C-alpha positions, 0 to 999 in steps of 0.5 A: 920849491919850498921843502927844497929852499927850507932845506938847502943849507945856505951857510955852506955855500960860498956866494958865487955858488948861491948865485949858481943855484938860484940860477940853476932855479930860474933857469929851470922855471923859464925853461917851463919846468915847473920849478919857479922862485915866484912859487917860493913862500913869502915866508920861505923867502924871508928865511932864505934871505935871514939865512943868506950872508951879507956876500951872499946877497951881494953877489946877487945885487951884483948878477943882472938877472938874479938882481931884476929877478929879486927886486920884480918878486918883492914888488910883485909881492907888495900888494899882497903884503900890504893892509889898507886898514894901516894905510888908511887915508895915506896917498903917497908916492914913493920912488926907490932908486936902486944904485949900480943898476942898468938904468941910464942914470946907473939906478934902477928904478921902481915906484911905488903908489898909495892910494885909495887903499890899494898899493902898486908897484912898477917901473912906471915912473910917471908920477911925481914922488912924494919921496925918493929913497936909494939904496943898496939892492941888497940892503932893499933885500933885506930891509923889504923880508924884515931882516934888516933894522930899518930905522938902523940903515937911515941912521948909519945912511945907507937909506938916503931920502930926498923929499918927504921924510915920514912916507919913507919912515912910516912904509914898512908900517903900511905891510905885513911882513912875515917875521924871520924865525931864528934858529 
């Protein structure tokens, strides 16, 4: 799967074609063909996002199934890339709201809990958040893969924060995210 993704010339695909490729891969994974998006290494996923245009990422965000697949995959990987040493003495609950979602209020929601040296993310919203971060899914995909300048997204209003600002600003520093390579 990694070799295929690395060879894919994403720039030659329209947003619709890009989604069609991802839909096909997801369908093959769901059918048990052994080809699954979740098998992409994080380095390759970061690179795919880097090579994708804003329009291609927006097409993922607009696709109900792929939107969910990408959000689930990013949140699943958070615990794998969490650095307990960087988050020593940190206890926080971050709620995430993604605009244009399928939730009753028009948002998709997740919650990330960092405490006792562990990081767990899920759709379980039972904890009272220290901060709530609201943004578009395509911006989150870019931000979570290190393909966006987080500070610029805050300043330009693409990321909105309700509650404590410090956990939102420091959040990405608690993770070892592979750096996008530059061609």
